[in-house]
C-alpha positions in Angstrom: 105.0 38.5 56.9 102.3 40.0 54.9 99.2 41.8 56.6 96.0 40.0 56.4 94.1 40.4 53.0 90.4 39.7 52.1 89.3 39.0 48.4 86.1 40.5 47.0 84.7 39.2 43.6 85.2 41.7 40.8 82.4 43.0 38.6 79.5 42.2 41.0 77.7 45.6 41.2 74.5 44.7 43.3 74.0 46.6 46.4 72.9 43.7 48.3 76.5 42.1 47.8 78.3 45.3 48.5 76.3 45.4 51.9 77.2 41.8 52.6 80.9 42.4 52.0 80.7 45.3 54.4 79.0 43.2 57.0 81.8 40.7 56.8 84.3 43.3 57.1 82.7 44.6 60.3 82.6 41.3 61.8 86.2 40.8 61.6 87.0 42.7 64.7 89.2 40.0 66.4 92.9 40.4 65.4 94.2 37.7 63.0 97.3 36.0 64.4 99.1 36.9 61.1 98.3 40.7 61.1 101.2 43.3 61.5 101.4 46.1 64.1 101.9 49.7 63.1 105.3 51.0 64.4 105.0 54.2 66.1 106.9 57.0 64.7 107.9 55.1 61.9 106.5 53.7 58.5 105.3 50.0 57.3 105.1 49.1 53.6 102.5 46.8 52.0 101.2 45.9 48.8 97.6 45.2 47.2 98.2 42.3 45.2 94.9 41.4 43.9 91.8 43.5 42.9 89.5 44.2 45.7 92.0 43.4 48.5 91.7 44.8 51.9 94.9 45.0 54.1 94.7 45.4 57.9 97.1 46.9 60.4 96.6 47.2 64.2 98.0 49.3 67.0 97.2 49.4 70.7 96.4 52.9 72.5 94.9 54.6 75.4 91.9 56.7 75.8 93.0 60.4 75.5 96.1 59.7 73.3 96.3 61.0 69.6 97.1 59.2 66.6 98.0 60.4 63.0 97.7 57.6 60.0 98.9 58.3 56.4 98.8 56.0 53.5 100.5 56.6 50.3 100.6 54.7 47.1 104.3 54.0 45.7 105.1 54.9 43.0 102.2 57.6 42.5 99.6 56.7 42.0 99.2 52.9 41.6 95.9 52.8 43.1 93.8 55.5 45.1 94.2 54.7 48.6 91.2 54.5 51.0 92.2 54.6 54.6 89.9 53.5 57.6 90.2 53.8 61.4 88.2 51.6 63.4 88.0 51.6 67.3 88.0 48.6 69.5 84.3 48.3 69.6 84.5 48.1 65.7 83.0 51.6 65.2 84.6 53.4 62.3 85.9 56.7 63.8 87.9 58.2 60.6 88.2 57.5 56.9 89.8 59.2 54.3 90.2 58.3 50.2 92.5 60.3 47.9 94.1 59.7 44.5 97.8 59.9 46.4 98.0 60.4 50.1 95.0 59.5 52.3 95.1 60.7 56.1 93.4 60.0 59.2 93.7 60.8 62.9 92.6 62.3 66.1 92.1 61.7 69.9 91.0 58.3 70.9 88.2 58.0 73.3 88.7 54.3 74.5 91.5 52.0 75.4 92.2 49.0 73.2 93.2 47.7 69.9 92.7 49.8 67.0 92.5 48.7 63.5 93.7 50.7 60.2 92.6 49.1 56.9 93.6 50.2 53.5 92.4 49.3 49.9 91.7 50.7 46.5 89.2 53.7 46.5 86.3 51.7 45.2 85.6 47.9 45.9 85.5 46.6 42.6 88.5 48.3 40.9 91.4 46.3 39.3 93.9 48.4 40.6 96.6 47.1 42.6 100.2 48.0 43.8 102.6 49.1 46.9 101.7 51.4 49.4 103.3 52.8 52.6 101.7 53.7 56.0 103.2 56.4 58.3 101.9 56.0 61.8 102.5 58.4 64.8 101.1 58.0 68.2 101.3 60.6 71.1 102.9 59.9 73.6 105.7 57.5 72.2 106.6 59.0 68.8 110.2 60.2 68.5 111.4 59.3 65.1 113.9 62.5 64.9 115.0 62.3 68.6 114.9 65.5 71.1 114.9 68.7 69.8 117.9 70.9 70.6 116.6 73.8 72.8 117.8 77.1 70.9 118.7 75.2 67.9 117.3 73.8 64.9 117.1 70.4 62.9 117.0 70.3 59.0 115.6 67.1 57.6 113.4 66.2 54.4 109.6 65.4 54.5 108.7 62.5 52.0 105.3 62.3 50.4 102.9 61.3 52.9 105.7 61.3 55.6 105.0 62.0 59.3 108.2 63.2 61.1 108.1 63.1 64.9 110.3 64.8 67.7 110.2 65.3 71.4 111.0 67.9 73.9 111.1 67.7 77.8 109.6 70.5 79.8 108.2 71.4 83.1 104.7 72.9 83.9 104.6 76.6 83.6 107.7 76.7 81.3 107.3 78.3 77.7 107.9 76.8 74.4 108.0 77.7 70.8 108.4 75.9 67.5 108.6 76.9 63.9 108.6 74.8 60.9 109.9 76.5 57.6 109.8 75.0 54.1 113.3 75.4 52.6 114.0 76.0 48.9 113.0 73.2 46.6 110.3 72.2 48.7 106.8 72.0 47.6 104.5 71.5 50.5 102.2 73.2 52.9 104.4 72.9 56.1 102.3 71.8 59.1 103.0 71.4 63.0 101.2 69.8 65.8 102.2 69.5 69.4 101.0 66.9 71.8 101.4 66.9 75.5 102.8 64.0 77.8 99.2 62.4 77.9 98.8 62.6 74.1 96.5 65.5 74.1 96.7 67.9 71.2 98.1 71.2 72.4 98.0 72.9 69.1 98.3 72.6 65.2 99.3 75.2 62.6 99.7 75.0 58.7 100.9 77.8 56.7 102.1 78.1 53.1 105.8 79.0 54.2 106.3 78.9 58.0 104.1 77.2 60.5 104.6 78.3 64.2 103.2 77.2 67.6 104.1 78.2 71.0 102.6 78.5 74.5 102.9 77.6 78.3 103.3 73.7 79.3 100.5 72.9 81.5 101.5 69.3 82.1 105.1 68.3 83.0 106.9 65.4 80.8 107.8 64.7 77.4 106.0 66.5 74.4 105.7 65.2 71.0 106.2 67.5 67.8 104.8 66.2 64.6 105.9 67.6 61.3 103.8 67.0 58.1 102.1 68.2 55.1 98.7 69.5 54.8 98.3 70.0 50.8 94.9 69.5 49.3 92.9 68.3 47.6 91.9 65.3 45.6 95.6 64.1 45.8 95.5 64.6 49.5 98.4 65.9 51.7 101.3 64.8 49.1 103.7 67.9 49.7 107.2 67.2 50.2 110.8 68.7 50.5 113.5 69.8 52.9 112.6 71.7 55.9 114.1 73.3 59.0 112.6 73.0 62.6 113.5 75.5 65.4 112.7 75.0 68.8 112.9 77.3 71.9 112.0 76.2 75.5 112.2 78.8 78.3 114.2 78.6 80.8 117.3 77.0 79.0 117.5 78.5 75.5 120.5 80.6 74.9 121.7 80.4 71.1 123.3 83.9 70.9 124.5 84.0 74.4 124.3 86.6 77.4 123.5 90.0 76.4 126.0 92.7 77.6 124.4 95.8 79.0 124.4 98.6 76.7 126.0 96.9 73.9 124.2 96.3 70.7 124.1 92.7 68.8 123.7 92.4 65.4 122.5 89.2 63.7 120.5 87.8 61.0 117.1 85.9 61.2 116.4 83.3 58.7 113.1 82.4 57.5 111.3 80.6 60.4 114.1 81.3 62.6 114.0 81.7 66.5 117.0 83.4 68.1 117.4 83.4 71.7 119.5 85.4 74.2 119.8 85.7 77.9 119.7 88.6 80.2 120.8 88.6 84.0 118.7 90.6 86.2 118.0 91.2 89.9 114.5 91.9 91.2 113.6 95.7 90.9 115.9 96.2 87.8 114.6 98.2 85.0 115.1 96.8 81.6 114.8 98.3 78.1 114.8 96.2 75.0 114.6 97.2 71.4 114.6 94.9 68.2 115.2 96.9 64.9 115.3 95.3 61.6 118.4 96.6 59.4 118.4 97.4 55.8 117.9 94.5 53.8 115.6 92.9 56.0 111.6 92.1 55.1 109.9 91.2 58.5 108.0 92.3 61.3 110.6 92.3 64.2 109.1 90.5 67.0 110.5 90.7 70.8 109.5 88.4 73.5 110.8 88.4 77.2 110.4 85.5 79.6 111.2 85.3 83.1 113.6 82.7 85.0 110.5 80.6 85.3 109.8 80.5 81.7 106.6 82.5 82.2 106.2 85.2 79.4 106.7 88.7 80.7 105.7 90.5 77.4 106.2 90.9 73.7 106.2 93.4 71.0 105.7 93.4 67.3 106.0 96.4 65.2 107.0 97.0 61.5 110.3 98.5 62.2 111.0 98.7 65.6 109.8 96.5 68.6 110.5 97.6 72.2 109.9 96.3 75.8 110.6 97.9 79.0 109.8 97.3 82.6 110.7 96.3 86.0 112.1 92.9 86.5 109.8 90.8 89.2 112.3 88.0 89.7 115.9 87.7 90.2 117.7 85.3 87.8 118.1 84.5 84.1 115.7 85.9 81.6 115.4 84.9 78.2 115.0 87.1 75.1 113.4 85.6 72.0 113.7 86.9 68.6 111.4 86.1 65.6 109.2 87.1 62.8 105.5 87.6 63.2 104.5 88.4 59.5 101.3 87.1 58.4 98.9 85.8 57.1 98.4 82.6 54.8 102.2 82.4 54.4 102.8 82.3 58.2 105.9 84.2 59.9 108.2 84.2 56.9 110.1 87.2 57.4 113.9 87.3 57.5 116.9 89.7 57.1 119.5 91.5 59.6 118.7 93.0 62.8 120.1 94.7 65.9 119.1 94.0 69.4 119.6 96.6 72.1 119.3 95.7 75.8 120.1 97.7 78.7 119.3 96.8 82.3 119.5 99.4 85.5 121.4 99.7 87.4 124.5 98.9 85.5 127.4 100.1 83.3 126.5 102.6 80.7 127.3 102.4 77.1 129.2 105.8 76.6 130.4 106.5 80.3 130.2 109.6 82.5 128.8 113.1 81.6 130.8 116.3 82.3 129.0 118.9 84.1 128.5 122.0 81.9 129.5 119.9 78.9 127.6 118.6 75.8 127.7 115.1 74.1 127.2 115.0 70.4 126.1 111.6 69.0 123.9 109.8 66.3 121.0 107.7 67.4 120.9 104.6 65.2 117.6 102.7 64.4 116.3 101.1 67.5 119.2 102.5 69.5 119.4 102.9 73.2 122.3 105.3 74.0 123.3 105.5 77.8 125.4 107.8 80.0 125.9 108.4 83.6 126.7 110.8 86.2 127.5 110.8 90.0 125.5 112.9 92.1 124.7 113.2 95.8 121.6 113.5 97.5 119.7 116.9 97.1 121.8 117.9 94.1 120.1 119.3 91.2 120.4 118.2 87.6 119.6 119.8 84.2 119.2 117.9 81.0 118.5 118.9 77.6 118.2 116.6 74.7 117.9 118.2 71.1 117.7 116.8 67.6 120.3 118.3 65.5 120.1 119.1 61.7 119.2 115.8 59.5 117.7 114.1 62.5 114.0 112.6 62.2 113.0 111.3 65.6 111.5 112.3 68.8 114.2 112.7 71.1 113.5 110.9 74.6 115.5 110.8 77.6 115.1 109.1 81.0 117.0 109.3 84.3 117.3 106.5 86.6 118.8 106.6 90.2 121.5 104.3 91.6 118.8 101.5 92.2 117.4 101.4 88.8 114.4 103.4 89.5 113.0 106.0 87.2 113.4 109.5 88.2 112.0 111.2 85.4 111.6 111.2 81.7 110.8 113.8 78.7 109.7 113.3 75.1 109.0 116.1 73.0 109.3 116.5 69.2 112.7 118.7 68.8 113.9 119.4 72.3 113.3 117.4 75.6 113.8 118.8 78.9 114.7 117.6 82.5 115.5 119.2 85.9 115.4 116.9 88.9 116.5 116.9 92.3 118.5 113.7 93.2 117.1 111.6 96.0 119.8 109.1 96.3 123.9 109.6 96.2 125.5 107.2 93.6 125.7 106.8 90.0 122.8 107.6 88.0 122.2 106.8 84.4 120.6 108.8 81.4 119.3 106.7 78.7 118.7 108.4 75.0 116.1 107.1 72.7 113.5 107.8 70.2 109.7 107.5 70.8 108.2 107.9 67.4 105.2 106.0 67.0 103.0 104.3 65.8 102.6 100.9 63.8 106.4 101.1 63.0 107.4 101.6 66.4 110.1 104.0 67.8 112.1 104.3 64.4 113.6 107.5 64.5 117.0 108.3 63.9 119.6 111.0 63.7 122.2 113.3 65.3 121.6 114.8 68.8 123.3 116.9 71.4 122.8 116.0 75.2 123.6 119.0 77.5 124.2 117.9 81.1 124.6 120.3 84.2 125.0 119.4 87.8 124.3 121.9 90.9 126.5 122.6 92.6 129.1 121.7 90.2 131.5 122.9 87.3 129.9 125.2 84.6 130.7 125.4 81.0 132.1 129.0 80.9 133.5 129.3 84.3 133.6 132.3 86.6 132.0 135.7 85.6 133.7 139.3 86.5 132.2 142.0 88.5 131.4 143.8 85.2 131.0 141.4 82.3 129.6 141.6 78.8 129.6 138.3 76.8 128.6 137.3 73.5 127.4 133.9 73.2 125.2 131.3 71.2 122.4 129.0 72.4 122.3 126.1 70.0 119.0 123.7 69.8 118.6 122.1 73.2 121.5 124.3 74.7 122.4 125.1 78.3 125.0 127.7 78.8 126.3 128.0 82.4 128.4 130.4 84.2 129.6 130.5 87.9 128.9 133.9 89.8 130.8 134.0 93.1 128.9 136.3 95.6 129.1 137.0 99.3 126.1 137.3 101.5 124.4 140.6 100.9 126.2 141.3 97.8 123.9 142.5 94.8 123.6 141.6 91.3 122.0 143.0 88.1 122.0 140.5 85.2 120.3 140.7 81.7 120.4 138.5 78.8 119.4 139.7 75.1 118.5 138.1 72.2 120.6 139.8 69.2 120.3 139.4 65.4 116.5 138.7 65.2 116.8 134.9 65.6 114.3 132.4 66.9 115.9 132.3 70.5 113.4 133.1 73.3 116.2 134.0 75.9 115.8 132.8 79.5 117.9 132.3 82.5 117.8 131.1 86.0 120.1 131.9 89.0 120.9 128.9 91.4 122.2 129.5 95.0 125.4 127.6 96.2 123.1 124.6 97.1 121.8 124.2 93.6 118.4 125.9 94.8 116.9 128.2 91.9 116.5 131.6 93.4 115.5 133.9 90.4 114.2 133.1 86.9 112.9 135.4 83.8 112.2 134.6 80.3 109.4 136.3 78.5 110.4 138.1 75.3 113.8 139.7 73.8 115.5 140.5 77.0 115.5 138.5 80.2 116.6 139.9 83.6 117.3 138.9 87.2 118.0 141.3 89.8 118.5 141.0 93.6 120.9 140.1 96.4 122.7 136.9 97.5 121.2 135.4 100.7 124.1 132.9 100.9 127.8 133.1 100.2 129.5 131.0 97.7 129.5 130.1 94.0 126.1 130.7 92.3 125.1 129.4 88.8 123.7 131.3 86.2 122.0 129.0 83.3 121.1 130.6 80.2 118.6 128.7 77.9 115.8 129.0 75.2 112.5 129.0 76.5 110.3 128.4 73.8 107.2 125.8 73.6 105.2 123.7 73.3 105.0 120.3 71.8 108.5 120.7 70.2 109.9 121.9 73.4 112.5 124.7 73.8 113.8 124.5 70.3 114.7 128.3 69.5 118.5 129.0 68.8 120.5 132.0 68.3 123.0 134.7 69.7 123.0 136.5 72.8 124.4 139.3 74.8 124.9 138.5 78.5 125.5 141.5 80.9 126.4 141.0 84.4 126.8 143.8 87.1 127.8 142.5 90.5 128.3 144.8 93.5 130.7 145.8 94.9 133.2 145.4 92.1 131.5 146.7 89.0 132.5 150.0 87.7 132.2 150.1 83.8 131.8 153.6 83.3 134.4 154.6 85.7 134.2 157.1 88.8 131.6 159.9 89.3 132.7 163.2 90.3 130.8 166.2 91.9 128.9 168.4 89.4 130.3 166.3 86.1 127.8 164.8 83.8 129.1 161.5 82.0 127.2 160.8 78.8 126.4 157.2 77.9 123.9 155.0 76.3 121.7 151.8 76.8 121.8 149.3 74.2 119.2 146.4 73.9 119.6 144.5 77.5 122.5 146.7 78.6 123.5 147.4 82.2 126.2 150.3 83.2 127.8 150.9 86.4 129.8 153.7 87.7 131.3 154.1 91.3 131.6 157.2 93.8 133.9 157.8 96.7 132.4 159.3 99.8 133.0 159.6 103.7 130.2 158.7 106.2 127.3 161.1 106.5 127.4 162.7 103.1 124.7 164.0 101.2 124.8 162.7 97.6 122.4 163.1 94.7 122.4 161.0 91.4 120.5 162.1 88.3 119.9 160.3 85.3 118.4 161.8 82.5 117.5 160.3 78.8 118.7 162.0 75.8 116.1 162.7 73.3 112.8 160.9 72.3 113.9 157.3 72.8 112.4 154.2 74.2 114.8 154.1 77.3 113.1 154.3 80.6 115.8 155.0 83.0 116.4 152.9 86.0 118.7 154.1 88.8 119.9 152.3 91.6 122.7 153.2 94.2 124.4 150.4 96.1 126.3 150.4 99.7 130.3 149.7 100.0 129.3 146.1 101.1 126.8 145.6 98.0 123.6 146.3 99.7 120.8 148.1 97.9 120.2 151.5 99.3 117.8 153.3 97.2 116.4 153.6 93.5 114.2 155.3 91.1 112.5 154.5 87.8 110.9 157.2 85.4 110.0 157.4 81.7 112.6 160.5 81.4 114.4 161.2 84.5 115.4 159.1 87.6 116.6 160.7 90.6 118.3 159.0 94.0 119.3 161.5 96.9 120.7 159.9 100.3 123.1 160.3 102.8 126.0 157.9 103.0 126.1 155.5 106.0 129.7 154.8 105.8 133.1 155.6 104.1 134.0 153.5 101.0 132.8 153.0 97.4 129.4 153.3 96.3 128.0 151.8 93.1 125.5 153.3 90.6 123.7 151.1 88.3 121.8 152.3 85.1 119.6 150.1 82.8 116.3 150.2 81.1 113.4 150.0 83.8 110.5 149.1 81.4 108.5 145.7 82.0 110.1 144.2 79.0 113.6 145.6 79.5 113.7 146.4 75.8 114.1 150.2 75.9 117.3 151.7 74.5 118.8 155.3 74.2 121.2 157.7 75.4 121.6 159.4 78.8 123.6 161.6 81.1 124.3 160.8 84.7 125.2 163.5 87.1 126.4 163.4 90.8 125.9 166.1 93.2 127.6 166.1 96.6 130.9 166.5 98.4 132.7 163.2 97.5 136.3 161.8 97.8 138.9 162.0 94.9 140.6 158.8 93.7 143.9 158.1 95.6 146.9 156.6 94.1 150.7 155.9 95.6 153.7 156.3 93.4 155.8 153.3 92.6 159.1 152.8 94.0 161.9 151.5 91.7 164.3 149.0 93.2 167.3 148.9 90.7 168.8 145.9 89.2 172.6 145.1 89.8 173.3 145.8 86.0 171.9 147.8 83.3 171.9 144.6 81.1 169.8 142.5 83.6 166.1 141.7 82.5 163.8 144.8 83.0 160.5 145.0 84.8 157.6 147.3 83.9 154.3 148.6 85.3 152.0 148.4 82.4 148.8 148.4 84.3 147.6 152.1 83.5 150.0 154.8 84.9 153.4 153.3 85.1 154.3 155.3 87.9 151.5 154.6 90.1 150.2 151.7 91.7 146.7 149.8 91.1 143.4 151.2 92.4 140.5 149.2 93.5 137.3 150.2 91.6 139.2 151.6 88.8 139.5 149.7 85.5 142.2 152.2 84.1 144.6 151.5 87.1 144.7 147.4 87.2 147.7 145.1 88.3 149.8 144.2 85.4 153.5 144.0 84.6 155.8 143.1 81.6 159.2 141.3 82.0 161.7 141.9 79.1 163.7 139.0 78.6 165.0 139.9 75.2 168.5 140.3 76.1 168.8 136.5 77.2 170.8 134.1 74.9 168.4 131.4 73.3 165.2 130.0 74.9 164.8 130.7 78.5 162.2 130.3 81.3 160.9 133.3 83.3 159.7 133.7 86.8 157.5 136.5 88.1 156.7 136.9 91.8 154.8 139.2 94.1 155.5 139.0 97.9 154.2 140.8 100.8 157.6 142.1 102.1 160.7 143.9 100.8 163.9 142.4 101.9 165.1 144.4 104.8 168.7 144.6 103.3 169.0 143.8 99.5 170.5 140.3 98.9 173.5 140.5 96.5 173.4 136.9 94.5 175.3 135.6 91.6 172.2 136.2 89.7 171.8 139.9 90.7 170.1 141.8 93.5 167.1 140.0 95.4 164.6 142.2 96.8 161.5 140.0 97.5 161.0 138.3 100.9 158.1 137.0 103.0 155.1 135.1 101.6 154.4 134.9 97.8 150.7 136.3 97.0 151.0 135.9 93.1 153.4 134.0 91.0 153.7 133.1 87.2 156.3 130.7 85.7 156.8 129.6 82.0 159.1 129.3 79.0 159.8 132.2 76.5 161.8 132.7 73.4 163.8 136.0 74.0 160.6 137.9 74.3 158.7 140.3 76.6 156.5 138.4 78.8 153.2 139.8 80.2 152.1 138.8 83.4 148.2 139.1 82.4 148.3 138.8 78.5 145.2 140.8 78.2 144.9 144.4 77.8 143.1 145.2 81.0 145.5 143.4 83.3 144.1 142.1 86.7 141.3 144.2 88.4 141.9 144.8 91.9 138.6 143.5 93.9 136.4 146.3 95.0 137.2 145.7 98.7 138.3 148.7 100.8 140.3 146.4 103.3 142.9 146.3 100.4 143.6 149.9 100.3 147.1 150.7 101.5 148.4 147.0 100.9 152.0 147.1 99.9 153.8 144.4 98.0 157.2 143.9 96.0 157.5 142.5 92.6 160.5 141.0 90.8 161.2 138.7 87.9 164.0 136.3 86.8 165.0 135.3 83.3 167.0 132.1 83.3 168.3 129.2 80.7 168.1 125.8 81.0 171.9 125.1 82.0 171.5 127.0 85.3 172.2 130.5 84.3 170.0 133.6 84.6 169.4 137.3 86.1 167.2 138.8 88.4 165.4 141.9 87.2 164.8 145.2 89.0 162.1 145.2 91.5 158.9 147.6 92.0 157.1 148.2 95.1 153.7 149.2 95.1 150.8 150.1 97.2 147.1 149.9 96.3 145.0 152.8 96.2 141.4 154.0 96.4 
């Protein structure tokens, strides 16, 4: 059935006739019985068959609903269409006339039957031909069907076309729609969204990508309208292929669930909307970063929605976008990835990207940190590197993060407790520093990232070192001896740590000197066995801590750089560490009455000596510097248990006199006493007073069963004397000669507390050792001589007078893997003073 047609005489130009014809048209408000109804979400075809013809179409609508009507001449252009929209009262509410595509539409104000008329543009033209009318009314239009959440639809827009789709959504949920023109298209892609009542929610047109989004205020079925909005005289006559993306939150999850700490790489197409989900519990801390990768050309945009679909936050920066915060609700969160390029072209950026997601508490990407250790890694663009450590409440942790050569970033680290709460953060241009006392026992997380600014976002990258130390806990370099001089190096961001075992009341003098003229500003802190800092220093070439232990146990010494300011402690360089603990120290040997020992103090040096005295003896120690040097001699004397007794400091000569308060080993410590501890030079130290001479007990040789049996030798100082406490020249050390054995063998060295009452004759030789073993060493060797302590000095006997007179027996064994072997001779020794 053809639509109703009316004829107008051609060639009559009088204005009165024109007016009459208009009045006739307006009077025809009652729908003719043969008129056709427009089909919602579809098109109808018609034809102007005679000049001056006006075709009429109808549709029924309610107030508040929206309509869009387009008329296209086919083929283009047979005539220039004029399209009119007339309301149920006969009022003209919209008109358009173009050479190719005419368009009218809007929100309707009353209920009833509406009329659409089409004719040639100009009443008295002779133009005729076919046309097509596209009609959409919202609600109701749904030509393309429901949009797939988190997906896309690819279709073609014909000239003058109106494509409609729908999606269902609840009030308060969020949605995003993007329309992209595909290669081969020639149009201005245009989007419109209508709510379930038909009210226009929003519309957008751009030369490449149109985008709309927001929060649904009304529950129900929404209509999405795809069209062209090209101009000008031809009307919106663009056409071509397009792709329509849709996301509704909650529910969208195109890319799947994000795994904690594991990055996702993907590619964003032009107009794309990529969606992922993230499970969180209320109170969790989240960190999200989105980085464009090489080859991309976009403004990476990151949006986060809570489990109800409400937007939590968004970020759009030119290289790396980031979001972080605390989850307010438990459930499934949605992460939306898009582009937000501007301006007239719309968000048309595309390319590869990396998405980093981390929620806390949760598993870390790189696993546990080792106390006293360092992790070297690389931070990629937008990266979030995570590590973990277990600590108990009250323990102290020290962290330093230093960028390494080749890096261009602002190194940033944050520490989160077992509940995901932020404990502390640091962000400096070269080295970031944190020192924290843990409040909760459990698994803590360290997050390493960049915090460069501004419009590009945190886009720094490069290699870094992460140093970690837990107190109390293992240290990097282990236990320090009573007399230690150690060379080391502080790299950028380094924390060098040592363990110092002290009894309550024992004293220490420790210095740290920068050597080689580097940029290092040496600093150190001494922590007690609970991890509490007790002494610290660092302001110049030499740092020093001096004092006594209030608590027995393993103390921790931490060395570091202390440069400031915005770059953080970024100095590096070589150092010398000198450690003197009392009792035990005896670097310079034993002082004897009236004898002067000449020595020197280098930068940061600490020298120690001992003297043996009975109780109640008056002694005096004199330290005088040699020549005009920068040395300001500092002299201190400590008692046998390590307690400080007396001291003196002078620019030239330091003298201390006292009466001993108990028998035993007294310790003398000499160093520079200037405020900056940088004085150097030679000196002489002289003891005056009646002191005891060192004592030693001769070794007792216990013969082997055969002259061909393995031979055991005392190689700790004098081979005929036992070791002495407080004397580095008489340590504990032995050699076992297994060179007479056949083939590869194993060896055993054992020291016991007792000598067998009667030597025991065995198939392997004579056995002398008995009682509890106090030391033992076992291993494999190849017909060689085995040193018990394969170092030149052997094992220093602790400076403890309770050990004087302790006797023991040492014997060795060299055997083969077939069960054969022989016992060596034995040696019985006694510890002297």
